[in-house]
N, C-alpha and C positions, 0 to 999 in steps of 0.2 A: 232639634238643633236650631239655632237661629241662623237665618240668612246670611248675615254680617260675618259670624264665626265661620260658616262653611266656606263662604268666598275668601276669609283670611287664610284660613287651613289650606285651601287649595292653591292660593298665590305662593304659598310657601313650597309646596310639594308637587312634583310631578310624578313620581313613583309613589302611590299610596298603598296603605294598608286596606286590606278587605273590609274592615270595620268602618274606616273612615270612607271608602268607597260605598258602602251601603248607605251611609248617612247622607253623603252628597248626592247620590242618585235619587234618594227619598226625598230631598231637598230641591231637585229640580236642577242641581248645577252640573251633573254628570248624566250622561246618556250611555249606556254600555253599546259597543258597535257588534252588530250581530252578523253583518255580511262578510264572508271571508275576504273577497277581493279588497272591499273597502278597508279592512283591518290590515291586510299585507300592504295597501298602499301607505296607510299612516304610520305603520311601524317601519317601513322603509324611509319615510320621510323623518321620523325621529332620530335615525342613525345619522342624518346630515347635521352637523354642528349648528349651522347658523340658518335653520329653514324657518319660515315665517309660519307654519303649522303648529309648532311646538307650544304656544301658550293655548291652544286649543285641545290638546290631546294630554291625557293622564293614562299610565298602566298600572296595573295590580296584579303581578303575577302574569299570566297569560292573557288577562282580559285587558281589552283597550277600550277607554272611554273618550267621549267628547265631552269637552268642558266648555260650559256657558259663562265661566266666571267673568271673561272679559267683555261680555255684553252687561252694561250697566242698568239698563233699562229693563225693568221686570218683565213688561209685556213684550219687548222683543225677545227676551229670553224665552219667555214661554211658546212664542210663535215659533223661533229657532227650533225649540225641542220638538213641538208638533210636527214641523215640515220634516225634519230629519227622521223622526219616527215613522212619519208616512213613506218617505224614501225607503227606510229599510225593510217595510213590509211589501215593497214594489208597486207603490201608488205613482202616478207620474205626476210629479209636483214640481213648481218653479221655485228653485232655490236661490234665485238672485238676489234675493233681500238678505241672504245670509252674509257674513263678513268673508270678504273675497279668498282668503285661504280655504275656508271650510267649503265654500261653493265649489273651489277648483278640485277640491279632493272628492267631494261628495257627487259631482256631475262633472267629471273631466272630460267627457266626450262632447258635450254640448259647447264646453267654452273653448276647447281646443280647434274643434273643427270649424268653427265660425271664425277665428282669428285670420287664417289664409285669406279668406275672402275678403274680410274687412280691409287687410293689408292691400290687397290687389286693388280693390275700389279707391282706396285712397290715393294710391299710387297713379290710378287712372285719371282721378279728378285732378290731381296736382299737374300730370302730363298735359292734360288739356288746356289748364291755365297757362303753363311754360310756353306750350304751343301757340296759344293765342298772343302771349306777351312776345313771342319771338316773331310772329306774324306783324305785329304792330311796329316793332323795331325794323324789320325788313321793308316795310312801306316808308319809314322815314328814311332810313339807309338808300332805299331805290329812288326815293324824291331828291334825295340830297345829291346823288351820284349823277342823276340826270340834270339837275342843275348846274353842277360844277363841270362836267364833261360835255354836256350837250349830246348825251347819247340815250337811245330808248333802251331800257332794261327792263320790260314787261315780262318777258319769258326766258326760262332756263329750260332748255331741253324740251321744248314744245309745252312745259306747263307754267303757270304763273309762279312767280318767285316767291309770293307770298303763301301759296299752297305748298310750295316745296319746304319753306322755312316751318311752316306749321307741323307738316307731317314729321320732318327730321327732329325738331325740337320736342315735339309731343312725345314720341318713342323714347328719345333720349332722357327726356323729364320724367316720363312713367317709369324706366328702369331705375333711375336714380332716387327717385321719391320712394319707390317700393323698396329698394334696399334700405333706405332712411327709415322708413316706418318699420320694417322687419326688426331692425335692431332696436328701434325704441320700445316698440310694443311687444316684443318677445320677452 
């Protein structure tokens, strides 16, 4: 069976016959999922109507297959097939070069466990930047107030006003930025 024909056949069907599955598997377009936990995750994702994994999964009776039909480059398709085979036999492989939906389903713990740390780090960086900006504004506001009212405002409760502004706005900025990034990246 020619590769183009097998790709056309798969693009039309997600539930395929045993004969078609065998031909597509021999052509390198499909790879049978052998790990029970992976199979269960893919089957539960298929039950969701608008899930992003649909183009990468085919079923044939009780068998579940990963499809490489959406990967147009033959070299990338072979590389993805090889990486997933290695993953199924228990080898430690980096699947980050796979399409995003496949990567998340085949190595769910690596992507999800890193996400909160990345979000907190981004929030912290944003909080520091907001704190520095607030400190700069407080310097200008203090200078303007001192000029207008002829009053010395260098300290507030025994601390420099700029330090107080930095701490308060860095904490508030960190919290708000973390919530923003959590919603955007989740």
